[in-house]
Structure formats: C-alpha cells, structure tokens
DRENPA-3360 file (N, C-alpha, C; in nm, 2 decimals, always signed):
BEGIN
1 = MLRIIVRN = +17.73/+32.88/+1.83/+17.59/+32.91/+1.83/+17.55/+33.05/+1.77 ~ +17.64/+33.14/+1.80/+17.61/+33.28/+1.75/+17.62/+33.28/+1.60 ~ +17.71/+33.19/+1.54/+17.72/+33.18/+1.39/+17.59/+33.12/+1.34 ~ +17.53/+33.03/+1.40/+17.40/+32.97/+1.36/+17.29/+33.07/+1.36 ~ +17.29/+33.15/+1.47/+17.18/+33.25/+1.48/+17.19/+33.35/+1.37 ~ +17.31/+33.40/+1.35/+17.33/+33.50/+1.24/+17.30/+33.44/+1.11 ~ +17.35/+33.32/+1.08/+17.32/+33.26/+0.95/+17.17/+33.24/+0.92 ~ +17.10/+33.20/+1.03/+16.95/+33.18/+1.01/+16.88/+33.31/+1.00;
9 = MGFMGWPM = +16.94/+33.42/+1.04/+16.87/+33.55/+1.04/+16.88/+33.63/+0.91 ~ +16.96/+33.58/+0.82/+16.97/+33.65/+0.69/+17.05/+33.77/+0.70 ~ +17.03/+33.86/+0.60/+17.11/+33.98/+0.59/+17.08/+34.08/+0.71 ~ +16.97/+34.07/+0.77/+16.94/+34.16/+0.88/+17.00/+34.12/+1.01 ~ +17.06/+34.00/+1.01/+17.13/+33.95/+1.13/+17.25/+34.03/+1.16 ~ +17.32/+34.08/+1.06/+17.45/+34.15/+1.08/+17.42/+34.28/+1.15 ~ +17.33/+34.37/+1.11/+17.31/+34.49/+1.18/+17.26/+34.47/+1.32 ~ +17.18/+34.36/+1.34/+17.13/+34.33/+1.48/+17.24/+34.28/+1.56;
17 = LFALIVAV = +17.34/+34.20/+1.51/+17.45/+34.16/+1.59/+17.54/+34.28/+1.62 ~ +17.56/+34.37/+1.53/+17.63/+34.49/+1.56/+17.57/+34.57/+1.67 ~ +17.43/+34.59/+1.66/+17.36/+34.66/+1.77/+17.38/+34.60/+1.90 ~ +17.38/+34.46/+1.91/+17.40/+34.39/+2.03/+17.54/+34.42/+2.09 ~ +17.64/+34.41/+2.00/+17.78/+34.43/+2.05/+17.79/+34.57/+2.10 ~ +17.74/+34.67/+2.03/+17.75/+34.81/+2.07/+17.68/+34.83/+2.20 ~ +17.56/+34.77/+2.22/+17.48/+34.79/+2.34/+17.56/+34.73/+2.46 ~ +17.62/+34.61/+2.44/+17.70/+34.55/+2.55/+17.82/+34.64/+2.58;
25 = ILTLWSAS = +17.89/+34.69/+2.48/+18.01/+34.77/+2.51/+17.96/+34.90/+2.58 ~ +17.86/+34.96/+2.54/+17.81/+35.09/+2.60/+17.76/+35.06/+2.74 ~ +17.70/+34.94/+2.77/+17.66/+34.91/+2.90/+17.78/+34.90/+2.99 ~ +17.88/+34.83/+2.95/+18.00/+34.81/+3.03/+18.07/+34.94/+3.06 ~ +18.08/+35.02/+2.95/+18.15/+35.15/+2.97/+18.07/+35.24/+3.07 ~ +17.94/+35.25/+3.04/+17.86/+35.34/+3.13/+17.86/+35.29/+3.27 ~ +17.85/+35.16/+3.29/+17.86/+35.10/+3.43/+17.99/+35.14/+3.50 ~ +18.10/+35.14/+3.42/+18.23/+35.17/+3.48/+18.23/+35.32/+3.52;
33 = QLIGKRAV = +18.16/+35.40/+3.45/+18.15/+35.55/+3.48/+18.06/+35.58/+3.59 ~ +17.96/+35.50/+3.62/+17.85/+35.53/+3.71/+17.86/+35.46/+3.84 ~ +17.94/+35.35/+3.85/+17.94/+35.27/+3.97/+18.08/+35.28/+4.03 ~ +18.08/+35.30/+4.16/+18.20/+35.31/+4.23/+18.22/+35.45/+4.30 ~ +18.33/+35.46/+4.37/+18.35/+35.59/+4.44/+18.38/+35.71/+4.34 ~ +18.43/+35.68/+4.23/+18.47/+35.78/+4.13/+18.37/+35.80/+4.02 ~ +18.24/+35.79/+4.06/+18.13/+35.80/+3.96/+18.13/+35.94/+3.90 ~ +18.10/+35.94/+3.77/+18.10/+36.07/+3.69/+17.96/+36.09/+3.63;
41 = PGLRTKAW = +17.88/+36.16/+3.70/+17.74/+36.18/+3.65/+17.73/+36.30/+3.55 ~ +17.82/+36.31/+3.45/+17.81/+36.42/+3.36/+17.71/+36.39/+3.25 ~ +17.69/+36.50/+3.17/+17.59/+36.49/+3.06/+17.64/+36.40/+2.95 ~ +17.77/+36.39/+2.93/+17.82/+36.29/+2.83/+17.80/+36.15/+2.87 ~ +17.81/+36.12/+3.00/+17.78/+35.99/+3.05/+17.63/+35.96/+3.03 ~ +17.55/+36.05/+3.05/+17.40/+36.04/+3.03/+17.38/+36.01/+2.88 ~ +17.45/+36.07/+2.79/+17.43/+36.05/+2.65/+17.47/+35.91/+2.61 ~ +17.57/+35.86/+2.67/+17.61/+35.72/+2.64/+17.52/+35.62/+2.70;
49 = VDAILFWG = +17.46/+35.65/+2.82/+17.36/+35.56/+2.88/+17.24/+35.56/+2.79 ~ +17.19/+35.67/+2.74/+17.08/+35.67/+2.65/+17.10/+35.60/+2.51 ~ +17.23/+35.60/+2.47/+17.26/+35.53/+2.35/+17.24/+35.38/+2.36 ~ +17.24/+35.33/+2.47/+17.21/+35.19/+2.49/+17.07/+35.16/+2.45 ~ +16.98/+35.24/+2.49/+16.84/+35.23/+2.45/+16.82/+35.25/+2.30 ~ +16.89/+35.34/+2.24/+16.88/+35.36/+2.09/+16.92/+35.23/+2.02 ~ +17.03/+35.17/+2.05/+17.08/+35.05/+1.98/+16.99/+34.94/+2.00 ~ +16.92/+34.93/+2.11/+16.82/+34.82/+2.13/+16.70/+34.85/+2.04;
57 = GFAAVCGA = +16.66/+34.97/+2.03/+16.55/+35.00/+1.94/+16.59/+34.98/+1.80 ~ +16.71/+35.01/+1.76/+16.76/+34.98/+1.63/+16.75/+34.84/+1.59 ~ +16.79/+34.75/+1.69/+16.78/+34.61/+1.66/+16.64/+34.56/+1.65 ~ +16.55/+34.62/+1.73/+16.41/+34.58/+1.71/+16.35/+34.62/+1.58 ~ +16.39/+34.74/+1.53/+16.34/+34.78/+1.40/+16.40/+34.69/+1.29 ~ +16.53/+34.66/+1.30/+16.59/+34.57/+1.20/+16.52/+34.44/+1.20 ~ +16.49/+34.39/+1.32/+16.42/+34.26/+1.33/+16.28/+34.26/+1.26 ~ +16.21/+34.37/+1.29/+16.08/+34.38/+1.23/+16.09/+34.39/+1.08;
65 = LGGLIGII = +16.18/+34.47/+1.03/+16.20/+34.48/+0.88/+16.24/+34.35/+0.82 ~ +16.33/+34.28/+0.89/+16.37/+34.15/+0.84/+16.26/+34.05/+0.84 ~ +16.17/+34.05/+0.94/+16.06/+33.96/+0.94/+15.96/+33.99/+0.83 ~ +15.94/+34.12/+0.80/+15.85/+34.16/+0.69/+15.91/+34.11/+0.56 ~ +16.03/+34.13/+0.54/+16.10/+34.09/+0.41/+16.09/+33.94/+0.40 ~ +16.11/+33.87/+0.52/+16.11/+33.72/+0.52/+15.97/+33.67/+0.48 ~ +15.86/+33.73/+0.53/+15.73/+33.69/+0.50/+15.70/+33.72/+0.35 ~ +15.75/+33.83/+0.30/+15.73/+33.86/+0.15/+15.80/+33.75/+0.07;
73 = IAIQEIEA = +15.92/+33.72/+0.10/+15.99/+33.62/+0.03/+15.92/+33.48/+0.04 ~ +15.87/+33.45/+0.16/+15.80/+33.32/+0.17/+15.68/+33.32/+0.09 ~ +15.60/+33.43/+0.08/+15.48/+33.43/+0.00/+15.52/+33.42/-0.15 ~ +15.63/+33.48/-0.19/+15.67/+33.47/-0.33/+15.71/+33.33/-0.37 ~ +15.77/+33.26/-0.27/+15.81/+33.12/-0.30/+15.69/+33.03/-0.31 ~ +15.59/+33.06/-0.22/+15.47/+32.98/-0.23/+15.40/+33.00/-0.36 ~ +15.39/+33.13/-0.41/+15.33/+33.16/-0.54/+15.40/+33.09/-0.65 ~ +15.54/+33.09/-0.64/+15.62/+33.03/-0.75/+15.60/+32.88/-0.75;
81 = AGEVTAPW = +15.59/+32.82/-0.64/+15.58/+32.67/-0.63/+15.44/+32.62/-0.67 ~ +15.34/+32.71/-0.65/+15.21/+32.66/-0.68/+15.15/+32.59/-0.56 ~ +15.18/+32.47/-0.55/+15.12/+32.39/-0.44/+15.23/+32.35/-0.34 ~ +15.22/+32.38/-0.22/+15.32/+32.35/-0.12/+15.25/+32.28/+0.00 ~ +15.33/+32.21/+0.08/+15.28/+32.14/+0.20/+15.28/+32.23/+0.32 ~ +15.20/+32.20/+0.42/+15.19/+32.28/+0.54/+15.33/+32.29/+0.61 ~ +15.41/+32.18/+0.62/+15.54/+32.20/+0.69/+15.63/+32.30/+0.62 ~ +15.63/+32.32/+0.49/+15.71/+32.41/+0.42/+15.66/+32.56/+0.45;
89 = VAYGFRAA = +15.53/+32.57/+0.46/+15.48/+32.71/+0.50/+15.51/+32.74/+0.64 ~ +15.50/+32.64/+0.73/+15.54/+32.66/+0.87/+15.69/+32.70/+0.88 ~ +15.77/+32.63/+0.81/+15.91/+32.66/+0.81/+15.94/+32.80/+0.77 ~ +15.88/+32.85/+0.66/+15.90/+32.98/+0.61/+15.86/+33.09/+0.71 ~ +15.74/+33.07/+0.77/+15.70/+33.17/+0.87/+15.78/+33.16/+1.00 ~ +15.83/+33.04/+1.03/+15.91/+33.03/+1.15/+16.04/+33.11/+1.13 ~ +16.10/+33.09/+1.01/+16.22/+33.16/+0.98/+16.19/+33.31/+0.97 ~ +16.08/+33.36/+0.92/+16.05/+33.50/+0.92/+16.02/+33.56/+1.06;
97 = LLRPSMGL = +15.97/+33.48/+1.15/+15.95/+33.53/+1.28/+16.07/+33.53/+1.38 ~ +16.17/+33.46/+1.33/+16.30/+33.45/+1.41/+16.36/+33.59/+1.42 ~ +16.36/+33.67/+1.32/+16.43/+33.80/+1.32/+16.36/+33.90/+1.42 ~ +16.23/+33.91/+1.41/+16.17/+34.01/+1.51/+16.19/+33.96/+1.65 ~ +16.19/+33.83/+1.67/+16.21/+33.77/+1.81/+16.35/+33.81/+1.86 ~ +16.45/+33.79/+1.78/+16.58/+33.83/+1.82/+16.60/+33.98/+1.84 ~ +16.53/+34.06/+1.75/+16.54/+34.20/+1.77/+16.48/+34.25/+1.90 ~ +16.36/+34.19/+1.94/+16.30/+34.22/+2.06/+16.38/+34.17/+2.18;
105 = LILLFSLF = +16.45/+34.06/+2.17/+16.53/+34.01/+2.28/+16.65/+34.11/+2.30 ~ +16.71/+34.16/+2.19/+16.81/+34.26/+2.21/+16.76/+34.39/+2.27 ~ +16.64/+34.43/+2.23/+16.58/+34.55/+2.29/+16.55/+34.52/+2.44 ~ +16.51/+34.40/+2.48/+16.48/+34.37/+2.62/+16.61/+34.38/+2.70 ~ +16.72/+34.33/+2.64/+16.85/+34.34/+2.71/+16.89/+34.49/+2.73 ~ +16.87/+34.57/+2.62/+16.90/+34.71/+2.63/+16.82/+34.78/+2.74 ~ +16.69/+34.74/+2.75/+16.61/+34.81/+2.85/+16.65/+34.77/+2.99 ~ +16.69/+34.64/+3.01/+16.73/+34.60/+3.14/+16.87/+34.65/+3.17;
113 = AWFPLQHR = +16.95/+34.69/+3.07/+17.08/+34.75/+3.10/+17.06/+34.90/+3.12 ~ +16.97/+34.96/+3.04/+16.95/+35.11/+3.05/+16.89/+35.15/+3.18 ~ +16.78/+35.09/+3.22/+16.71/+35.14/+3.33/+16.79/+35.15/+3.46 ~ +16.87/+35.05/+3.51/+16.94/+35.07/+3.63/+17.05/+35.18/+3.61 ~ +17.11/+35.19/+3.49/+17.21/+35.29/+3.47/+17.15/+35.43/+3.47 ~ +17.04/+35.44/+3.41/+16.96/+35.57/+3.41/+16.92/+35.61/+3.56 ~ +16.88/+35.51/+3.63/+16.84/+35.53/+3.77/+16.96/+35.58/+3.85 ~ +17.07/+35.51/+3.83/+17.19/+35.55/+3.91/+17.24/+35.69/+3.87;
121 = WRFLVAGS = +17.23/+35.72/+3.74/+17.27/+35.86/+3.70/+17.18/+35.96/+3.76 ~ +17.05/+35.94/+3.77/+16.96/+36.03/+3.83/+16.99/+36.05/+3.98 ~ +17.03/+35.94/+4.05/+17.06/+35.96/+4.19/+17.19/+36.03/+4.21 ~ +17.29/+36.01/+4.12/+17.41/+36.08/+4.13/+17.39/+36.23/+4.10 ~ +17.31/+36.26/+4.01/+17.28/+36.40/+3.97/+17.20/+36.47/+4.09 ~ +17.12/+36.40/+4.15/+17.04/+36.46/+4.27/+17.14/+36.49/+4.38 ~ +17.25/+36.43/+4.39/+17.35/+36.46/+4.49/+17.44/+36.57/+4.46 ~ +17.44/+36.61/+4.33/+17.53/+36.72/+4.29/+17.45/+36.83/+4.23;
129 = SWQELA = +17.52/+36.94/+4.20/+17.45/+37.06/+4.14/+17.46/+37.05/+3.99 ~ +17.38/+37.12/+3.92/+17.38/+37.11/+3.77/+17.50/+37.18/+3.71 ~ +17.56/+37.28/+3.78/+17.68/+37.34/+3.73/+17.80/+37.25/+3.72 ~ +17.80/+37.15/+3.81/+17.91/+37.05/+3.81/+17.90/+36.96/+3.69 ~ +17.78/+36.95/+3.63/+17.76/+36.85/+3.52/+17.82/+36.89/+3.39 ~ +17.82/+37.02/+3.36/+17.86/+37.07/+3.23/+18.01/+37.06/+3.20;
% end
C-alpha cells in the first residue's frame, strides 16, 4: 500500500516519505529518552523533540508544492488536449490534491507525537534545575 501511495504522489512523494520515516524515528527515540525512570530532560533531547515538528512541517510544505505543481501540469494537459471531459479534469485535480492531503496527515502525526513529548519534557524540567540541563 505504501508503494501505491508513493507512486501516486509523484516526485514529491519521496521527500514526504523520508520526512515521515524521520518523524517516526525521532518520536520513538525521544519517547525512549523521556519516558521511564531514567528520563533525560536535557536540551539535546528537547532539540530532537522539536525536530519532530520540523519534519512534519517539511512534509506539509512538500505536499503543498507537489499539489501546486500537479495543478499546473493538469492545466497544461487540458490546454494541450483542447477539449476534455469532466472525469479527466476531476482525475487531474484529485491527483493534485492527494499530495497536500498526505503532507497534512504527516504534519498531523507529527503534532500528535510532538505535543505529549514536549509536555513531558516541560514537566521533567520543572522538577529539575536549569544547571542540570546543560
């Protein structure tokens, strides 16, 4: 199924897939650092938690860019064909809107991963002094 999604998303699907994989890895690593008795609320851990949100935003921007490029290509094809039917136009716009939708879903995953980890980090910091973080 993942192969079908990436194939239908065109060349912008690969950076979005990369962003999803990185966000998942960062989420798992950050969770391992912040959950449990040996939690490490250092500034480096905070930087990795914030990186989750960055990669989600990167995927959303790639999706928006891919959608715009897809719409431009669809309009060029309509101009070249001259007369087209409504189902062909609908197919072109559906394909163009798939990219931003997937980018926003990756951003949504990143937000739902980032927020509880950020919240946990703040609670751990509140329990320790700032000198211990550096």
